[in-house]
Backbone bond lengths (Angstrom), bond angles and torsions (degrees), N, CA, C in turn:
res aa  C-N    CA-C-N  psi(-1)  N-CA   C-N-CA  omega(-1)  CA-C   N-CA-C  phi
1 M - - - 1.434 - - 1.518 109.91 -
2 Q 1.339 116.22 141.84 1.455 121.67 -178.22 1.516 110.03 -88.21
3 S 1.330 111.28 145.52 1.463 115.02 174.80 1.508 108.20 -81.20
4 P 1.294 118.53 157.59 1.460 121.47 -177.33 1.522 113.24 -64.94
5 N 1.342 118.74 -22.81 1.477 120.91 -178.96 1.532 112.35 -83.52
6 Q 1.321 119.54 -13.12 1.460 121.79 179.76 1.524 109.38 -83.90
7 K 1.342 113.55 136.97 1.451 117.83 177.28 1.526 108.15 -94.74
8 K 1.273 114.81 150.44 1.444 119.60 -179.98 1.537 107.60 -94.74
9 F 1.365 117.22 117.92 1.461 122.83 179.03 1.510 108.81 -103.77
10 R 1.317 113.52 139.73 1.447 118.18 177.44 1.517 107.94 -115.89
11 G 1.303 118.02 138.18 1.462 123.31 177.83 1.515 110.89 -86.89
12 I 1.324 114.95 178.18 1.450 120.86 176.65 1.520 107.22 -73.95
13 S 1.272 116.25 136.84 1.460 118.91 -176.49 1.530 110.67 -70.07
14 G 1.290 116.88 157.52 1.458 123.19 179.99 1.518 112.38 -62.07
15 V 1.320 118.24 -32.93 1.460 122.09 179.59 1.530 110.31 -66.44
16 V 1.312 117.41 -43.18 1.470 121.21 179.55 1.525 109.98 -64.50
17 I 1.311 117.77 -41.09 1.470 121.79 178.43 1.529 109.88 -62.90
18 A 1.300 117.78 -44.00 1.463 121.48 179.73 1.526 110.82 -62.16
19 V 1.317 118.48 -42.19 1.458 122.07 178.98 1.531 110.24 -65.11
20 L 1.319 118.31 -44.89 1.468 121.64 179.36 1.528 111.46 -61.66
21 L 1.336 116.79 -44.78 1.463 119.60 179.06 1.536 111.61 -65.02
22 T 1.308 117.10 -35.77 1.463 120.38 177.73 1.521 110.85 -66.03
23 V 1.311 117.55 -44.05 1.469 121.51 178.81 1.530 110.08 -63.20
24 I 1.316 118.00 -43.19 1.465 121.60 178.86 1.535 110.35 -63.35
25 G 1.328 116.83 -41.40 1.467 120.98 178.64 1.517 112.11 -63.63
26 I 1.316 117.94 -43.77 1.471 121.67 178.93 1.522 110.26 -64.22
27 A 1.332 117.52 -42.12 1.466 121.11 178.40 1.526 110.57 -62.46
28 A 1.319 118.08 -40.48 1.463 121.34 179.54 1.530 110.95 -65.08
29 V 1.322 117.46 -42.01 1.464 120.76 178.52 1.527 110.37 -64.32
30 L 1.316 118.60 -42.59 1.464 121.39 179.46 1.533 111.58 -64.04
31 M 1.322 117.07 -39.95 1.467 120.86 177.76 1.528 110.14 -64.91
32 F 1.319 117.54 -43.76 1.464 121.81 178.79 1.526 110.29 -62.02
33 W 1.320 117.39 -44.74 1.462 121.29 179.84 1.529 110.62 -62.81
34 G 1.313 116.91 -40.31 1.459 120.21 179.15 1.518 112.15 -62.50
35 M 1.318 117.09 -38.52 1.463 120.57 -179.97 1.529 111.60 -74.75
36 M 1.306 117.61 -35.27 1.462 121.23 -172.55 1.535 113.85 -96.79
37 S 1.315 119.60 -6.03 1.468 120.54 -174.93 1.517 112.23 -63.95
38 G 1.319 118.14 -26.48 1.466 120.61 176.96 1.516 112.43 -63.65
39 F 1.318 117.40 -29.86 1.454 120.62 178.24 1.520 111.45 -75.05
40 F 1.317 116.96 -29.41 1.454 120.88 -176.71 1.527 111.92 -87.64
41 N 1.321 117.94 -26.01 1.463 122.95 -178.86 1.519 109.68 -125.01
42 P 1.352 118.61 77.03 1.463 119.32 -178.26 1.524 111.50 -65.07
43 Q 1.301 115.45 144.38 1.462 123.06 178.47 1.528 108.49 -115.92
44 P 1.326 118.44 140.45 1.460 119.45 179.75 1.525 112.27 -65.57
45 K 1.319 114.92 143.78 1.465 123.04 175.20 1.516 106.25 -144.51
46 V 1.311 116.99 119.58 1.455 121.83 -177.64 1.519 109.25 -109.54
47 I 1.326 115.16 132.61 1.475 120.71 175.18 1.527 108.40 -120.18
48 I 1.308 115.64 152.70 1.458 121.40 174.17 1.520 106.63 -94.24
49 E 1.330 115.79 121.46 1.459 120.64 179.53 1.529 111.57 -87.87
50 K 1.337 115.92 -34.89 1.457 120.15 -175.71 1.522 108.83 -159.46
51 A 1.319 116.46 147.04 1.463 121.01 176.20 1.521 108.83 -149.85
52 T 1.337 115.16 142.31 1.467 120.68 176.10 1.520 109.08 -137.61
53 I 1.331 115.63 146.56 1.468 122.16 173.98 1.519 107.02 -117.39
54 T 1.326 115.88 122.91 1.460 121.18 -179.03 1.529 109.06 -122.49
55 K 1.331 115.42 128.07 1.470 120.07 178.49 1.520 108.37 -75.23
56 T 1.348 117.01 128.02 1.466 121.92 -178.53 1.518 112.53 -112.75
57 G 1.295 118.09 -9.61 1.471 122.11 -179.86 1.506 108.39 -179.15
58 P 1.338 116.57 -175.20 1.462 118.23 178.32 1.529 110.13 -64.98
59 N 1.312 115.79 117.23 1.471 123.68 179.17 1.533 113.89 59.95
60 T 1.322 118.84 24.72 1.465 121.48 173.15 1.519 109.22 -126.86
61 Y 1.314 115.46 140.89 1.456 121.50 -174.21 1.526 109.83 -140.60
62 D 1.324 115.63 145.50 1.455 121.89 168.52 1.516 107.15 -102.19
63 I 1.318 116.15 133.09 1.462 121.38 179.78 1.527 107.40 -120.09
64 S 1.305 115.47 117.99 1.463 122.33 -179.77 1.534 108.00 -102.42
65 I 1.325 116.62 122.86 1.463 121.41 -178.08 1.528 108.58 -125.26
66 T 1.328 116.60 118.83 1.461 121.47 175.77 1.527 107.94 -97.46
67 V 1.335 115.36 119.91 1.465 121.36 -177.54 1.523 109.57 -116.40
68 R 1.331 115.78 154.76 1.466 121.89 176.28 1.516 108.38 -136.42
69 E 1.333 115.45 139.05 1.467 121.61 174.95 1.519 106.50 -90.67
70 T 1.334 117.32 120.94 1.471 121.40 -176.16 1.527 113.67 -115.47
71 G 1.323 118.28 -2.11 1.456 120.50 -175.66 1.516 114.90 -89.41
72 G 1.331 117.96 -10.08 1.452 120.25 177.74 1.519 114.74 90.32
73 A 1.329 118.14 16.48 1.468 121.38 179.08 1.525 109.14 -139.79
74 S 1.313 116.76 149.67 1.466 121.40 178.44 1.534 109.99 -69.78
75 T 1.332 114.65 151.80 1.459 119.88 178.10 1.518 109.61 -153.35
76 Q 1.302 115.32 174.25 1.463 123.08 -179.37 1.526 107.87 -123.89
77 I 1.349 117.01 130.14 1.456 120.43 173.79 1.524 106.76 -79.46
78 D 1.318 116.95 120.62 1.458 121.90 -175.75 1.526 113.29 -93.88
79 D 1.328 116.70 -33.97 1.457 119.83 -169.99 1.517 108.91 -163.13
80 A 1.311 116.75 162.88 1.460 122.49 171.96 1.516 107.69 -141.34
81 K 1.310 115.99 147.11 1.469 120.02 -178.26 1.521 109.60 -138.99
82 I 1.325 113.52 149.93 1.459 120.63 170.93 1.522 106.03 -107.45
83 I 1.320 115.66 133.94 1.462 120.54 -172.45 1.525 108.93 -116.41
84 D 1.325 114.85 126.88 1.458 122.37 -178.71 1.520 108.21 -134.83
85 D 1.296 117.67 113.49 1.466 122.30 177.47 1.523 111.89 49.83
86 N 1.325 116.76 50.57 1.461 125.21 178.08 1.532 114.36 71.06
87 N 1.337 118.54 3.93 1.467 121.11 173.47 1.519 108.03 -94.11
88 E 1.317 116.93 128.42 1.458 120.94 178.24 1.514 108.38 -105.41
89 N 1.328 116.54 118.01 1.454 122.05 179.97 1.518 108.94 -110.39
90 T 1.326 116.56 125.46 1.454 121.65 -177.57 1.522 110.51 -72.40
91 L 1.326 115.16 138.25 1.455 122.08 177.09 1.520 108.93 -96.89
92 T 1.321 116.83 154.32 1.455 121.90 179.83 1.520 109.18 -105.63
93 L 1.333 116.85 123.05 1.455 121.83 179.94 1.525 109.19 -69.54
94 K 1.338 116.51 129.41 1.457 120.14 -179.24 1.524 111.71 -89.65
95 T 1.323 116.92 -49.93 1.462 120.44 -177.17 1.518 109.23 -148.21
96 G 1.319 115.27 163.50 1.453 119.56 169.33 1.510 115.11 107.51
97 D 1.314 113.38 152.84 1.458 122.48 175.64 1.519 107.35 -82.70
98 T 1.320 117.68 138.17 1.461 120.84 -175.25 1.528 112.91 -104.77
99 T 1.338 117.64 15.33 1.455 120.97 177.33 1.525 109.32 -89.70
100 L 1.329 116.64 131.87 1.465 121.91 177.31 1.514 109.41 -116.16
101 G 1.331 116.73 126.52 1.452 121.45 174.69 1.516 110.25 -85.57
102 P 1.330 117.97 172.00 1.467 121.19 179.37 1.532 111.15 -57.54
103 G 1.324 116.35 124.18 1.461 122.11 177.59 1.517 114.46 75.78
104 Q 1.311 118.68 0.14 1.455 122.23 -175.26 1.529 111.38 -78.80
105 S 1.337 115.18 146.09 1.453 122.58 175.74 1.526 108.08 -116.32
106 K 1.332 116.55 144.21 1.460 120.39 -177.84 1.526 108.72 -151.25
107 T 1.345 115.50 143.67 1.463 120.93 175.20 1.515 108.42 -103.80
108 L 1.310 116.17 126.04 1.463 123.21 -179.83 1.525 108.27 -112.93
109 I 1.332 116.05 138.20 1.467 121.88 -179.51 1.526 108.42 -109.10
110 Y 1.319 115.18 124.65 1.460 122.03 178.97 1.523 108.90 -118.26
111 S 1.327 115.78 160.78 1.456 120.17 173.16 1.520 108.60 -120.87
112 Y 1.317 114.44 153.75 1.462 120.53 -179.74 1.518 108.24 -142.67
113 S 1.304 115.68 134.90 1.463 121.47 175.21 1.507 107.52 -116.57
114 G 1.290 115.81 117.38 1.455 120.87 -178.98 1.511 109.54 167.78
115 G 1.290 115.59 177.66 1.456 120.06 -178.30 1.519 111.95 -92.41
116 L 1.311 116.50 107.67 1.463 122.05 172.74 1.517 107.91 -112.79
117 Q 1.323 116.05 147.28 1.453 120.51 -177.48 1.521 110.35 -99.52
118 P 1.347 117.88 126.64 1.466 120.32 176.69 1.525 110.68 -59.59
119 G 1.303 116.42 138.82 1.465 121.86 179.40 1.517 114.32 86.20
120 K 1.329 117.65 -11.29 1.459 120.76 179.91 1.530 109.35 -87.92
121 T 1.340 115.66 144.22 1.458 120.48 178.92 1.524 110.07 -92.64
122 Y 1.311 114.28 127.74 1.465 122.97 175.77 1.531 106.88 -115.98
123 Y 1.302 116.75 173.52 1.463 121.74 177.39 1.516 109.20 -123.29
124 V 1.328 116.33 139.21 1.457 120.75 175.11 1.527 108.51 -116.13
125 A 1.322 114.56 151.32 1.463 121.66 177.33 1.521 107.48 -144.80
126 V 1.329 115.78 147.48 1.462 120.44 172.93 1.521 107.52 -112.83
127 Y 1.308 114.79 149.94 1.460 122.01 179.50 1.519 107.11 -114.43
128 Y 1.329 116.31 130.59 1.456 121.17 -175.86 1.519 110.63 -134.05
129 T 1.335 115.40 162.32 1.457 121.79 -177.73 1.522 109.70 -82.91
130 K 1.331 115.26 129.67 1.466 121.47 177.33 1.519 107.65 -141.16
131 G 1.321 116.63 109.94 1.461 121.32 177.00 1.514 114.34 59.57
132 G 1.313 118.18 38.46 1.461 120.94 178.04 1.517 114.70 85.95
133 S 1.328 117.54 -5.49 1.459 119.66 177.42 1.532 109.00 -123.57
134 T 1.312 115.96 173.05 1.466 121.14 -179.29 1.515 109.47 -100.38
135 E 1.324 115.32 132.72 1.465 123.01 -179.32 1.525 108.06 -119.08
136 R 1.331 117.62 144.51 1.464 121.83 178.39 1.524 109.78 -98.78
137 S 1.315 115.77 139.89 1.466 120.26 174.01 1.526 108.87 -71.80
138 D 1.317 115.85 170.88 1.456 119.62 172.23 1.540 108.62 -65.99
139 L 1.307 116.29 152.34 1.455 120.87 178.75 1.525 110.08 -71.40
140 Y 1.320 115.75 141.25 1.460 121.59 -179.50 1.525 108.10 -121.51
141 P 1.344 117.76 123.08 1.461 119.65 -178.66 1.522 111.09 -75.94
142 V 1.320 116.80 139.48 1.460 121.58 178.76 1.538 107.82 -147.06
143 T 1.342 115.22 141.10 1.466 121.59 -179.52 1.516 109.02 -109.32
144 V 1.321 115.85 138.15 1.471 121.25 -179.80 1.517 109.55 -67.88
145 R 1.369 115.24 132.26 1.467 120.53 176.30 1.506 109.22 -105.46
């Protein structure tokens, strides 16, 4: 029997504790999935490792671009461009397969007809397929030889 001076305290019910623990568990799983989903669904990422521009004749150039897929997924190289003062000029692929597997490196040879200045730095970029759309690689500086 309780004395009149004792107060009766009630704890949190077992049902409320179970609901709170379930909500905390679901939130933890969602946070873990958000952090780890990149490992389960790799996305293609193409970088340019090396590029050279070689003059082959009057106003004709061969452009050699070595690319590597670093995102862990296969992709297709769609296009390459040389960029000069915000002008993007499309390059023409001469030879080679443009499919890149995960981690694969490949050298692609392009040709360009136009006026480039020896000693001037230009930028090259490749465009590749990522999730149904086209993505551009980072710009790579290259000087005409």
